[in-house]
FIGU-351607 format. One record per residue: residue in one letter; x, z, y of N, C-alpha, C in turn. Coordinates in steps of 0.2 Angstrom, whole numbers, padded with zeros to 4 digits, always signed. Each point is the difference from the previous one (the first is absolute). Layout:
BEGIN
AXZYXZYXZY ...
END
This chain:
BEGIN
M-0280-0667-0334+0007+0004-0001+0001+0000+0008 Q-0003-0005+0003+0000+0002+0008-0004+0005+0003 F-0004+0001-0003-0006+0006+0002+0003+0006-0001 L+0003+0000-0007+0005+0007+0000+0004+0001+0004 S+0004-0005+0002+0007+0000+0004-0003+0002+0006 S-0006-0002+0004-0003+0002+0006-0003+0007+0000 L-0003+0001-0006-0001+0008+0000+0004+0005+0000 L+0007-0002-0004+0004+0005+0000+0004+0001+0007 F+0000-0006+0004+0003+0000+0005-0004+0004+0005 A-0007+0000+0000-0004+0003+0004+0000+0008-0003 I+0001+0002-0003+0002+0006-0003+0005+0005+0003 I+0005-0005+0000+0007+0003+0003+0000-0001+0007 F-0004-0004+0001+0002-0002+0007-0006+0008+0006 F-0005-0001-0004-0004+0007+0003+0002+0005+0000 S+0004+0002-0008+0002+0006-0001+0007+0002+0005 A+0003-0005+0002+0006+0001+0005-0003+0000+0005 S-0005-0003+0003-0002+0003+0008-0005+0006+0002 F-0003+0002-0007-0002+0005-0001+0006+0006+0002 F+0005+0000-0005+0005+0004+0000+0003+0002+0007 F+0001-0007+0003+0002-0001+0007-0004+0004+0006 A-0007-0002+0000-0004+0002+0003+0000+0008+0001 N+0000+0003-0007+0001+0007-0001+0006+0003+0005 N+0006-0003-0001+0006+0001+0002+0000+0000+0007 C-0004-0004+0003-0002-0002+0007-0003+0007+0003 K-0005+0001-0004-0005+0006+0002+0004+0005+0000 K+0004+0003-0005+0004+0006+0000+0004+0001+0006 I+0006-0006+0002+0003-0001+0006-0003+0002+0004 Y-0007-0002+0003-0004+0001+0006-0002+0007+0000 R-0002+0003-0006-0001+0008+0000+0006+0005+0000 N+0006-0002-0001+0006+0003+0000+0001-0001+0007 I+0000-0006+0004+0002+0001+0007-0004+0004+0005 N-0007+0001-0003-0004+0003+0005-0001+0007-0003 L+0007+0003-0004+0001+0006+0000+0003+0004+0007 G+0002-0006+0003+0003+0003+0007-0004+0001+0005 G+0001+0004+0006-0003-0001+0006-0004-0004+0003 S-0003+0000+0005-0004-0005+0004+0007-0002+0006 L-0002-0007+0001+0006-0002+0006-0005-0006+0003 D+0000-0001+0007-0003-0007+0002+0006-0004+0001 R-0001-0005-0004+0005-0006+0002-0004-0007-0002 F-0007+0001+0004-0003-0006+0000-0002-0004+0004 G+0004+0002+0007-0001-0004+0006+0005-0004+0001 N+0001-0003+0005+0005-0005+0003+0000-0006-0007 K-0006-0004-0001+0000-0003-0004+0004-0007-0001 K-0001-0002+0005+0004-0007+0003+0008+0003-0001 E+0002+0005+0003+0008+0001-0001-0001+0003-0008 R-0002+0002-0004+0002+0002-0006-0001-0006-0005 F-0004-0005+0003+0000-0006-0004+0005-0004+0000 L+0005-0001+0006+0005-0004+0002+0005+0003-0004 K+0000+0007+0000+0006+0005-0002+0001-0002-0008 M-0007-0001-0003-0001+0000-0006+0003-0009-0004 S-0003-0002+0005+0003-0008+0001+0007-0002-0001 R+0003+0004+0005+0008-0001+0001+0003+0004-0006 L-0001+0005-0002+0004+0005-0005-0003-0002-0006 A-0005-0002-0002-0003-0001-0008+0001-0006-0002 F-0004-0004+0004-0001-0007-0001+0007-0004+0002 G+0002+0002+0006+0006-0004+0002+0008+0002-0001 Q-0001+0006-0004+0008+0002-0003+0003+0003+0005 S-0001+0000+0008+0005+0001+0004+0006+0004+0000 K-0002+0006-0003+0007+0004+0000+0003-0001-0007 M-0001-0003-0005+0003-0003-0006+0006-0004+0003 L-0002-0004+0004+0003-0005+0002+0006+0002+0005 D+0000+0006+0002+0006+0004+0003+0007-0003-0005 K-0002+0001-0006+0006-0002-0005-0002-0006-0002 P+0002-0005+0003-0001-0008-0002-0001-0004-0006 I+0006+0002-0004+0000-0002-0007-0004+0004-0003 V+0000+0007-0001-0005+0004-0005-0007-0003+0003 G-0001+0001+0007-0006-0001+0002-0003-0006-0003 L+0002-0006+0002-0001-0006-0003-0001+0000-0007 L+0004+0002-0005-0002+0000-0007-0007+0005+0000 H+0000+0005+0003-0006+0004+0000-0006-0004+0001 L+0000-0004+0007-0005-0004+0001-0002-0005-0004 I+0004-0003-0004-0001-0005-0006-0003+0003-0004 V+0001+0005-0003-0004+0004-0006-0007+0002+0003 Y-0001+0002+0006-0005+0002+0004-0005-0005+0000 V+0003-0006+0004-0005-0005-0001-0003-0004-0006 A+0004+0001-0005+0000-0004-0006-0007+0005-0003 F+0001+0008+0001-0004+0004-0003-0007-0003+0003 I-0001-0001+0007-0007-0002+0003-0003-0007-0004 L+0006-0004+0001-0003-0007+0000-0001-0003-0007 I+0003+0003-0006-0001-0001-0006-0005+0004-0002 N-0003+0002+0002-0006+0004-0001-0006-0005+0001 I+0001-0005+0003-0004-0006-0001+0000-0003-0007 E+0006+0000-0003+0000-0002-0006-0003+0004-0005 L+0001+0007+0001-0003+0005-0005-0008-0001+0002 L-0004-0002+0004-0005-0001+0002-0002-0007-0006 E+0004-0003+0000-0002-0005-0005+0000+0000-0007 I+0004+0004-0002+0001+0003-0006-0004+0005-0002 V-0004+0006+0004-0006+0003-0001-0005-0005-0002 L+0000-0005+0004-0007-0005-0001+0000-0003-0006 D+0007-0002-0003+0001-0002-0007-0002+0003-0003 G+0003+0006+0000-0003+0006-0004-0007+0001-0003 F-0002+0000+0006-0008+0001+0000-0004-0006-0004 T+0001-0006+0003-0003-0005-0002+0003-0005-0006 G+0006+0004-0003+0001-0005-0006+0005-0005+0002 K-0001-0003+0006+0004-0006+0002+0007+0000+0002 H+0002-0005+0001+0008-0002+0003+0001-0002+0007 R+0003+0004+0004+0002-0004+0005-0007-0001+0003 V-0004+0004+0003-0008-0001+0001+0000-0003+0007 L+0006+0002+0005-0002+0000+0008+0003-0008-0001 A+0004-0003-0004+0004-0006+0002-0005-0006+0002 P-0005+0001-0003-0005-0008+0001-0003+0000+0008 F+0000+0007+0003-0004+0002+0004+0006-0001+0007 L+0005+0000-0001+0006+0001+0005+0004-0008+0000 G+0000-0003-0006+0004-0007+0001+0006+0001+0000 A+0002-0005+0005+0008-0001+0001+0003+0006+0002 F-0004+0005+0005+0004+0006+0003+0000+0005-0005 Y-0003-0001-0007+0000+0005-0006+0009+0000-0003 N+0001-0008+0001+0008-0001-0003+0004+0004+0005 F-0001-0001+0006+0005+0003+0005+0000+0007+0000 L-0007+0004-0002+0001+0006+0001+0004+0005-0007 I-0001-0005-0006+0003+0003-0006+0007-0003+0002 G+0004-0004+0002+0006-0002+0001+0002+0007+0005 F-0003+0000+0006+0000+0006+0004+0002+0007-0003 F-0006+0003-0004+0003+0004-0003+0005+0001-0005 E+0001-0006-0003+0008+0001-0005+0006+0000+0005 V+0000-0003+0004+0007+0001+0005-0001+0008+0004 L-0005+0003+0000-0001+0007+0002+0002+0004-0005 A-0002-0001-0007+0002+0002-0007+0006+0001+0000 L+0004-0006+0000+0008+0000+0000+0002+0004+0004 L-0001+0001+0008+0002+0003+0004-0001+0008-0002 V-0005+0003-0002-0002+0005-0002+0005+0002-0005 I+0002-0005-0005+0003+0003-0006+0009+0001+0003 I+0001-0004+0005+0008+0001+0003+0000+0005+0004 S-0006+0002+0005+0000+0006+0002+0000+0007-0003 V-0004+0000-0007+0000+0005-0003+0007+0002-0003 L+0003-0006-0004+0007+0001-0002+0005+0004+0006 I-0001-0004+0006+0005+0004+0005-0002+0006+0001 F-0006+0004+0002-0003+0007-0001+0003+0003-0005 W+0000-0003-0007+0004+0003-0005+0006+0003+0000 I+0005-0007+0001+0006+0000+0002+0002+0006+0005 R-0003+0001+0006+0000+0005+0006+0001+0005-0003 R-0006+0002-0004-0002+0008-0002+0004+0001-0006 N+0002-0005-0005+0003+0002-0007+0009+0001-0001 I+0001-0007+0006+0007-0002-0001+0003+0002+0005 L-0003-0002+0007+0005+0002+0007-0001+0008+0001 K-0007+0003-0003-0002+0006+0001+0001+0001+0008 I-0004-0002+0003-0003+0002+0007+0000+0007+0000 K+0004+0004+0006-0001+0006+0000-0006+0004+0000 R-0006-0003+0003-0007+0004+0001-0003-0002-0005 F+0002-0005-0006-0003+0001-0007+0003+0003-0005 V+0006+0004+0002+0003+0004-0005+0000+0007+0002 S-0002+0002+0005+0001+0006+0003-0003+0006-0005 K+0000+0006+0002-0002+0005-0005-0007+0001+0001 D-0002-0002+0007-0008+0001+0000-0004-0006-0004 L+0003-0004-0004-0002-0006-0003+0000+0000-0007 T-0002+0005-0005+0002+0000-0007-0006-0001-0003 G+0002+0001-0008-0006-0001-0003-0004-0005-0001 W-0007+0001+0000-0006-0005+0001+0001-0003+0007 P+0000+0002+0006+0000-0003+0005+0005-0006+0000 K+0006+0001-0003+0006-0005-0001-0002-0005-0004 N-0002+0003-0006-0002-0006-0005-0006-0004+0001 D-0006+0001+0004-0004-0002+0002+0002-0006+0004 A+0004-0001+0004+0003-0006+0003+0001-0006-0005 D+0004+0003-0004+0001-0005-0004-0005-0004-0006 Y-0004+0006-0001-0006-0003-0004-0005-0005+0005 I+0000+0002+0004-0004-0005+0006+0004-0008-0001 L+0006+0001+0001+0004-0006+0000+0000-0004-0006 F+0001+0004-0005-0001-0003-0007-0007-0004+0000 I-0005+0004+0002-0009-0002+0000+0000-0007+0004 E+0004+0001+0005-0001-0006+0006+0002-0006-0004 L+0008-0001-0003+0003-0004-0003-0004-0003-0005 L-0003+0006-0005-0004-0003-0005-0005-0004+0001 L-0004+0001+0004-0005-0004+0002+0000-0005+0003 M+0006-0001+0006+0001-0007+0000+0004-0004-0005 M+0003+0002-0003+0002-0004-0007-0006-0002-0002 L-0005+0005-0003-0006-0003-0003-0003-0006+0002 F+0000+0002+0008-0004-0006+0004+0003-0008-0002 L+0006+0000+0000+0003-0006-0001+0001-0002-0006 N+0001+0006-0005-0001-0003-0007-0006-0003-0002 M-0005+0003+0002-0007-0001-0001-0001-0008+0002 N+0002-0002+0007+0000-0006+0003+0004-0006-0003 A+0007+0002-0003+0003-0005-0003-0005-0003-0007 T+0000+0006-0004-0003-0001-0006-0007-0004+0001 D-0005+0001+0007-0005-0003+0001+0002-0008+0002 S+0005-0001+0004+0003-0006+0000+0000-0006-0006 I+0002+0005-0006+0002-0006-0004-0007-0001-0004 L-0004+0005-0001-0006+0000-0003-0005-0005+0005 Q+0000-0001+0004-0002-0005+0005+0001-0007-0001 N+0008+0000+0000+0003-0008-0002-0002-0001-0006 A-0001+0004-0004-0001-0002-0007-0009+0000-0001 S-0003+0001+0005-0009+0000-0001-0002+0005-0007 Y+0003+0006+0001+0000+0003-0007-0009+0001+0000 S-0003+0003+0006-0007+0000-0001-0003-0001+0007 D-0008+0001-0001-0003-0004+0007+0001+0006+0005 L+0003+0007-0001+0002+0005+0004+0005-0002+0004 Y+0005-0004-0002+0007+0000+0003+0000-0007+0003 Q-0003+0000+0006-0001-0007+0003+0007+0001+0003 S+0001-0006+0006+0005-0002+0004-0001+0003+0006 Y+0002+0008+0000+0000+0003+0006+0006+0003+0002 G+0001+0001+0006+0007+0004+0003+0005-0003+0000 Y+0005+0000+0004+0007-0002+0001+0004+0006-0001 F+0005-0002-0004+0005+0006-0003+0007+0000+0001 P+0002+0000+0007+0006-0002+0002+0006+0006-0003 V-0001+0005-0003+0004+0004-0002+0000+0001-0008 S-0007+0001+0000-0001+0003-0009+0002-0008-0004 Q+0002-0004+0003+0000-0009-0003+0007+0001-0004 F+0005+0006+0002+0005+0000-0002+0001+0005-0006 L-0005+0002-0001-0001+0004-0006-0002-0003-0006 I-0002-0005+0001-0003-0006-0005+0003-0001-0006 P+0007-0002+0003+0006-0002-0006+0000+0006-0005 I-0001+0006+0002+0000+0006-0005-0004-0001-0007 Y-0005-0004+0001-0006-0001-0006+0000-0005-0002 D+0007-0005+0000+0001-0005-0003-0001+0001-0008 G-0003-0003-0004-0001+0003-0007-0005+0003-0002 F-0003+0004+0005-0005+0004-0002-0008-0004-0001 S-0002+0001-0006-0008-0004+0000-0004+0003+0005 L-0004-0004+0002-0006+0000+0003-0005+0007+0001 E-0001+0002-0007-0004+0006-0002+0005+0007+0002 T+0007-0001-0001+0003+0004+0003+0001+0002+0007 I+0002-0005+0003-0002+0000+0008-0006+0002+0003 Y-0006-0003-0004-0006+0004+0002-0001+0008+0001 I+0002+0002-0007+0001+0008-0001+0006+0003+0005 I+0004-0003+0002+0005+0002+0006-0003+0000+0007 E-0004-0005+0001-0003-0001+0006-0006+0005+0000 R-0004+0001-0005-0005+0005+0000+0001+0007+0001 T+0007+0001-0005+0003+0008+0000+0003+0002+0008 S+0003-0007+0004+0003+0002+0006-0007+0001+0005 W-0005-0004-0002-0005+0001+0005-0004+0007-0001 W+0000+0002-0005-0003+0008-0001+0005+0004+0002 M+0007+0001-0002+0004+0004+0003+0001-0001+0007 H-0002-0004+0003+0001+0000+0008-0006+0004+0004 I-0006-0001-0003-0006+0004+0002+0000+0006-0001 L+0002+0001-0007+0001+0007-0002+0005+0003+0005 G+0006-0003+0000+0005+0004+0004-0002+0002+0007 I-0003-0006+0003-0004+0003+0007-0005+0005+0000 L-0004+0000-0005-0005+0006+0001+0003+0006-0002 F+0006+0000-0004+0002+0006-0002+0005+0003+0008 F+0004-0007+0002+0002+0003+0007-0004+0003+0004 L-0007-0003+0001-0003+0003+0004-0002+0007-0002 N-0001+0003-0005-0001+0005+0000+0006+0006-0001 Y+0004-0004+0000+0009+0004-0001+0002+0001+0008 L-0004-0003+0005+0001+0001+0007-0002+0010+0001 Y-0004+0001-0003-0003+0007+0003+0006+0005-0002 Y+0004-0002-0003+0005+0005-0005+0008-0001+0005 S+0001-0007+0002+0004-0003+0003+0000+0001+0006 K+0008+0001+0005+0002-0001+0005-0005-0008+0004 H+0000-0003-0006-0003-0007+0004-0007+0001+0002 L-0002+0005+0000-0009+0002+0002+0002-0004+0008 H+0005+0000+0002+0001+0000+0008-0003-0009+0001 I+0000-0003-0006-0002-0007+0001-0007-0001+0003 L-0006+0006-0002-0005+0000+0003-0001+0006+0005 L+0004+0004+0001-0001+0006+0003+0003-0002+0008 A+0005-0003-0001+0004-0001+0007-0004-0004+0005 F-0006-0003-0001-0004-0003+0005-0003+0007+0004 P-0005+0003-0005-0002+0006+0004+0005+0004+0004 N+0004+0003-0003+0007+0003+0001+0000-0002+0007 T+0002-0007+0002+0002-0001+0006-0005-0001+0005 Y-0006-0002-0002-0005+0001+0004-0001+0007+0004 F+0000+0004-0004+0000+0008+0002+0005+0003+0001 S+0005-0003+0000+0007+0002+0003-0001+0005+0008 N+0004+0002+0001+0001+0004+0007+0001-0005+0004 L-0005+0000+0006+0002-0005+0005+0004+0003+0006 D+0001+0007+0001+0005+0004+0005+0007-0004+0000 K+0002+0004+0005+0009-0001+0001+0003+0004-0006 K+0005-0003-0003+0005+0004-0004+0001+0006+0004 G-0001+0006-0003+0003+0005+0002-0006+0004+0002 K-0006-0002+0001-0005+0006+0005-0002+0004-0005 S-0001+0005+0000-0003+0004-0005-0007+0003+0002 N-0004+0000-0004-0008+0002+0002+0000+0007-0001 N-0004+0002+0004-0002+0008+0002-0004+0003-0005 L+0001+0007-0002-0005+0002-0003-0006+0002+0005 K-0006-0001-0003-0005+0000+0004-0001+0009+0002 S+0000+0003-0005+0000+0007-0001+0004+0003+0006 V+0008-0001-0002+0003+0003+0005-0002-0002+0008 Y-0002-0007+0001+0001-0003+0005-0005+0004+0004 H-0008+0002-0004-0005+0004+0004+0002+0007+0001 E+0004+0003-0003+0002+0005+0002+0005+0001+0004 I+0004-0004+0002+0005+0000+0006-0005-0002+0007 K-0005-0005-0001-0005+0000+0004-0003+0005+0003 L-0002+0005-0006-0003+0006+0002+0004+0004+0003 M+0006+0001-0001+0005+0005+0003+0002-0002+0007 I+0000-0007+0002+0000-0003+0007-0007+0000+0004 D-0006+0000-0003-0006-0001+0002-0005+0003-0004 P+0000+0008+0001-0005+0004-0004-0007-0003+0000 S-0003-0004+0006-0006-0005-0001-0001-0003-0004 Y+0006-0004-0003+0001-0006-0003-0006+0002-0007 K-0004-0005-0001-0003+0000-0006+0002-0007-0005 I+0000+0004-0006+0001-0003-0007-0005-0004-0001 P+0000-0008-0001-0004-0003-0002-0003+0002-0007 N-0007+0002-0001-0003+0003-0007+0003-0004-0006 D-0001-0007+0000+0003-0002-0004+0007+0000-0004 E+0003+0004+0005+0008+0001-0002+0002+0008+0000 L-0006+0005+0000+0001+0006-0003+0002+0002-0007 Q+0006+0002-0002+0002+0001-0005+0002+0009-0002 N-0002+0001-0005+0000+0008-0002+0006-0001-0004 D+0000-0004-0004+0006+0001-0006+0005-0005+0001 T+0003-0002+0007+0004-0006-0001+0008+0004-0003 K+0002-0006-0003+0006+0000-0004+0005-0004+0005 F+0006+0002+0001+0004-0003+0006+0005-0004-0006 G+0000-0007+0001+0006-0004-0004-0003+0000-0007 A+0003-0003-0003-0001-0003-0008+0005+0003-0005 S-0002+0004-0005+0002+0003-0006-0001-0005-0006 D-0006-0003+0000-0002-0004-0006-0003-0006+0002 I-0003-0005-0005-0002-0006+0002-0006+0000+0003 F-0004+0006-0001-0006+0001+0003+0000+0000+0008 D+0006+0003+0003+0002+0001+0007+0000-0006+0003 L+0002-0005-0004+0003-0005+0004-0006-0006+0001 N+0001-0005+0005-0006-0003+0001+0000-0006-0005 W-0006-0006+0000+0000-0004-0005+0004-0005+0001 F+0002-0001+0005+0005-0006+0002+0007+0000-0003 Q+0003+0008+0000+0004+0001-0004+0001+0000-0006 L-0005+0002-0004-0002-0001-0006+0001-0009-0003 L-0003-0004+0004-0001-0006-0001+0007-0003+0001 S+0004+0003+0004+0007-0002+0000+0004+0001-0005 A-0002+0008-0003+0005+0000-0006-0003-0005-0005 Y-0005-0003-0001+0000-0004-0006+0001-0006+0003 T+0001-0003+0004+0003-0006+0005+0007-0001-0001 C+0004+0006-0001+0008-0001+0001+0003-0004-0006 T+0005-0004+0003+0001-0006-0004+0005+0003-0004 E+0003+0006+0002+0007+0002-0002+0006-0003+0000 C+0001-0003+0006+0004-0007+0001+0007+0005+0003 G-0001+0006+0002+0005+0002+0002+0003-0001+0006 R-0002-0003+0005+0002-0001+0007+0000+0006+0004 C-0005+0003+0000-0001+0007+0003+0006+0005-0002 S+0001+0000-0005+0006+0005-0002+0007-0003+0002 N-0001-0007+0000+0006-0004+0001+0002+0003+0007 D-0004+0000+0005+0001+0000+0007-0001+0007+0003 C-0001+0004-0006-0002+0008+0001+0007+0003+0003 P+0001+0002+0007+0008+0003-0001+0001+0007-0004 A-0005+0004-0002+0000+0006-0004+0004-0003-0007 T-0006-0004-0002+0003-0004-0008+0007-0002+0001 Q+0001-0003+0004+0007-0003+0003+0004+0005-0002 T+0001+0005+0004+0004+0006-0001-0001+0005-0006 G-0003-0002-0004+0001+0003-0006-0006+0007-0001 K-0004-0001+0005-0005+0005+0000-0005+0001-0004 L-0004+0003-0002-0005+0000-0007-0004-0004+0001 L-0004-0001+0007-0004-0005+0002+0000-0007-0001 S-0007-0004-0004+0001-0005+0000-0008-0003+0002 P+0000-0004+0005-0008-0001+0001-0003-0004-0005 R+0004-0003-0004-0004-0004-0007-0002+0005-0004 K+0004+0005-0001-0002+0005-0005-0006+0005+0003 I-0001+0000+0006-0006+0005+0004-0005-0006-0002 M-0001-0005+0002-0006-0005-0003-0001+0000-0008 M+0005+0000-0005-0001-0001-0006-0003+0008-0003 K+0004+0005+0003-0002+0008-0003-0008-0001+0002 T-0002-0003+0007-0006+0002+0003-0006-0002-0005 R+0002-0007-0002-0004-0005-0005-0001+0004-0007 D+0007+0002-0003-0001+0005-0006-0005+0005+0001 R+0001+0004+0005-0005+0006+0000-0007-0003+0001 I-0002-0004+0003-0007-0004+0000-0002-0001-0007 E+0004-0003-0004+0000-0002-0006-0003+0005-0005 D+0005+0006+0000+0000+0007-0004-0007+0002+0004 V-0002+0002+0006-0008+0000+0001-0004-0002-0002 S+0000-0008+0001-0004-0004-0003-0002+0001-0008 R+0005+0001-0005-0001+0002-0006-0004+0006+0000 N+0002+0005+0004-0004+0006-0001-0008-0002+0002 V-0001-0002+0003-0007-0003+0005-0004-0003-0006 D+0004-0004-0005-0003-0004-0006-0001+0004-0004 K+0003+0005-0002+0001+0004-0006-0007+0005+0001 N+0000+0004+0009-0005+0005-0001-0005+0000+0005 K-0001-0009+0000-0005-0001+0006+0002+0001+0008 I+0002+0005+0001+0003+0004+0006+0007+0002+0000 F+0003+0001+0006+0007+0002-0001+0000+0006-0002 V+0004+0003-0005+0001+0008-0002+0007+0001+0002 S+0001+0006+0005+0007+0001+0001+0005+0001-0006 D+0005-0003+0001+0005-0002-0006+0007+0003+0002 G-0001+0006+0007+0005+0003+0002+0007-0004+0003 K-0001-0006+0002+0004-0004+0004-0002-0002+0005 T+0005+0000+0005-0001-0004+0006+0005-0007+0000 L-0001-0003+0005+0004-0007+0002+0006+0003+0003 L+0001+0006+0003+0006+0003+0004+0001+0004-0006 N+0006+0001-0001+0004+0004-0004+0000-0002-0008 D-0005-0003-0002-0001-0003-0008+0003-0006+0000 Y-0002-0004+0004+0003-0007+0000+0005-0002+0007 I-0001+0002+0005+0004-0001+0005+0002+0007+0003 S+0007+0002+0001+0003+0005+0002+0001+0001+0006 K+0001+0006+0003+0000+0002+0006+0006-0004+0004 E+0005+0002-0005+0006-0004+0004+0000-0007+0001 E-0003-0002-0003-0002-0008+0000-0004-0002+0008 I-0003+0004+0000-0006+0000+0007+0005+0002+0005 W+0004+0004+0001+0006+0002+0006+0004-0003+0001 A+0002-0005-0006+0006-0004+0000-0001-0005+0006 C-0008-0002+0002-0002-0005+0003+0002+0000+0009 T+0002-0006+0003+0002+0001+0006-0005-0001+0004 T-0006-0004-0003-0007-0003+0004+0002-0007+0005 C+0006-0002-0004+0002-0007+0006-0004-0005-0001 N-0004-0001-0004-0006-0006-0002+0004-0004-0004 A+0005-0002+0000+0004-0004-0005-0004-0002-0006 C-0003+0003-0004-0003+0000-0007-0007-0004+0003 V-0004+0001+0005-0004-0002+0001+0000-0010+0003 E+0006+0002+0005+0001-0007+0002+0002-0005-0005 S+0002+0002-0006+0004-0003-0004-0004-0003-0005 C-0006+0003-0001-0006-0002-0005-0002-0006+0001 P+0000-0005-0004-0003-0007+0001-0008+0001-0001 I-0003+0005-0002-0008+0000+0000-0003+0007+0003 G+0004+0002+0006-0004+0006+0003+0000+0005-0003 I+0003+0003-0004+0001+0006-0003+0003+0007+0004 D-0003+0005+0000+0003+0005+0005+0002+0006-0002 P+0006+0000-0004+0002+0008-0003+0001+0005+0003 L+0002-0002+0007+0000+0005+0005-0006+0005+0001 S-0005-0003+0000-0006+0003+0002-0002+0005-0006 I+0002-0001-0006+0000+0005-0006+0004+0005+0001 I+0006-0002+0003+0005+0006+0000-0002+0005+0005 L-0003-0003+0005+0000+0004+0006-0007+0005+0000 D-0005-0002-0004-0005+0004-0001+0002+0006-0005 M+0005-0002-0005+0002+0005-0004+0006+0005+0004 R+0002-0002+0005+0004+0004+0004-0004+0004+0004 R-0006-0002+0002-0005+0003+0005-0003+0007-0005 Y+0000-0001-0007-0003+0003-0004+0004+0006-0001 M+0006+0000-0001+0007+0005-0002+0000+0003+0007 V+0000-0003+0007+0001+0003+0007-0005+0006+0000 M-0007-0004+0000-0006+0004+0002-0003+0004-0005 E-0001-0002-0007-0002+0005-0005+0005+0003-0003 E+0007-0001-0001+0003+0005-0004+0006+0003+0005 S+0000-0003+0005+0007+0003+0004+0006-0001-0003 T+0002-0007-0003+0004+0002-0004+0006-0007+0003 A+0000-0001+0005+0005-0003+0003+0007+0003+0000 S+0005-0004+0002+0007+0003+0000+0002+0004+0006 N+0005+0004-0003+0002+0005+0007-0001-0003+0006 E+0004-0006+0000+0001-0004+0007-0007-0003+0002 I-0004-0002-0003-0007-0002+0001-0002+0006+0004 H-0002+0006-0003-0002+0007+0002+0001+0002+0008 T+0009-0001+0001+0001+0002+0005-0002-0005+0005 M+0001-0006-0002-0002-0006+0007-0006+0002+0002 M-0007+0001-0005-0005+0001+0001-0001+0007+0005 S+0004+0005-0002-0001+0006+0005+0003-0002+0007 N+0004-0003+0000+0005-0002+0006-0006-0005+0005 I-0005-0003-0004-0003-0004+0003-0007+0004+0003 E-0001+0004-0004-0007+0005+0002+0003+0005+0005 N+0006+0002+0000+0001+0005+0006+0005-0003+0005 N+0001-0005-0001+0005-0004+0005-0003-0005+0003 G-0003-0004-0004-0003-0008+0001+0006-0004+0000 A+0005+0002-0004+0004-0006-0003+0003+0003-0006 P+0004-0005-0003+0003+0003-0007+0006+0003+0001 W+0002+0001+0005+0007+0005+0001-0002+0007+0001 P+0005+0003-0001-0002+0008+0003+0003+0002+0005 F-0001-0003+0006+0001+0002+0007-0006+0002+0002 N+0000+0003+0006-0007+0003+0005-0003-0005+0002 K-0006+0000+0000-0005-0006+0003+0002+0001+0008 F+0001+0006+0003+0001+0000+0008+0008-0002+0001 D+0003-0002-0004+0006-0004+0000+0001-0006-0001 R-0007-0004+0000+0000-0008-0001+0005-0004+0003 I-0001+0001+0006+0005-0003+0004+0007-0001-0001 N+0001+0006-0003+0008+0000-0003+0002-0003-0005 W-0005-0003-0004+0001-0002-0008+0003-0008+0001 R-0001-0002+0006+0004-0007+0001+0007-0002+0001 N+0001+0006+0002+0007+0002-0001+0005+0001-0005 
END
């Protein structure tokens, strides 16, 4: 019986692992649909930034109460994986609490600590659910967060709540079986400061029934974790994994600093100095200015689209969003990810991308949204994991201005004045000294 149980566990575990690895491979492929970008220097500074933002949760703690609750769930996610390691070993070996004999008294401390963490996670998740569904915090009920993105958060909260309750119920029934010396498997291992209060629920239950409940809780707990692992690909909670590379490779330049297009830079240099030589590796005959689709964005921008937590802090701080404009930085990232996924399905079906007659600009993100941006960098500053919606907006603006010449009349007028007068205003450049008056 134990052999069949271990065999079934191995089949499920490796199947789930294969599916997860396949999804990771697909994400890597999709991110590399974007263009090149050099973000591999300054390793020490990047590691420190990742430690501060991803590991340290420093920006989450800007809002102390919510930040603390998120920190509890985050710490629990990392530390309870130690308990997951034991469950996996138990599943393969057919034994029970296989690490206990090796860890001694420290094992009791670990199980007790995990139970306290599980209780804190349950409390945190319930508070998060209340904020979303009863208090209806504005950034969670806005018009850019409907349908699947809105429901996804509730699904995740339910899964986390269920996993923690199964963990505590598993320990409570395990404790009963240990005290009753039900079998050689149930030795006196572990300390149960929280689940002990669940034991009275099972008064009057036979040991056979309690054993079935304990085994059912064990299986549902590990199956739930494996399901959650593979659900991540379809969820905003992919940031659990991608927040670390995203913060590591995020922009280290000062906020507000725009990058120059190399092709334009070389053209201006040639105008100033006809003897200027363009580097051979940067000669481009088919240069496309800006971005109209995901293929024109760089790989980090696509990584950020997958990493976005959809928390809404960016849109909450965006002055355009606050004043009723169509723009929502959160929506920019969500629609970019939608486009990546549509392209991904296209590639899966056809082996290569076959034009579907759509582009990120116009079909997913409107020009009105792009021009509503004030480029104030509030969205970039507010993101807890270094996502930069502004870079995508600016690349799309460049495309509209330099490829389509579809800027508004006011912008065309300003650019004509800069070209003719060296300033945005319609005054003769020889009267520059008078502009101060």
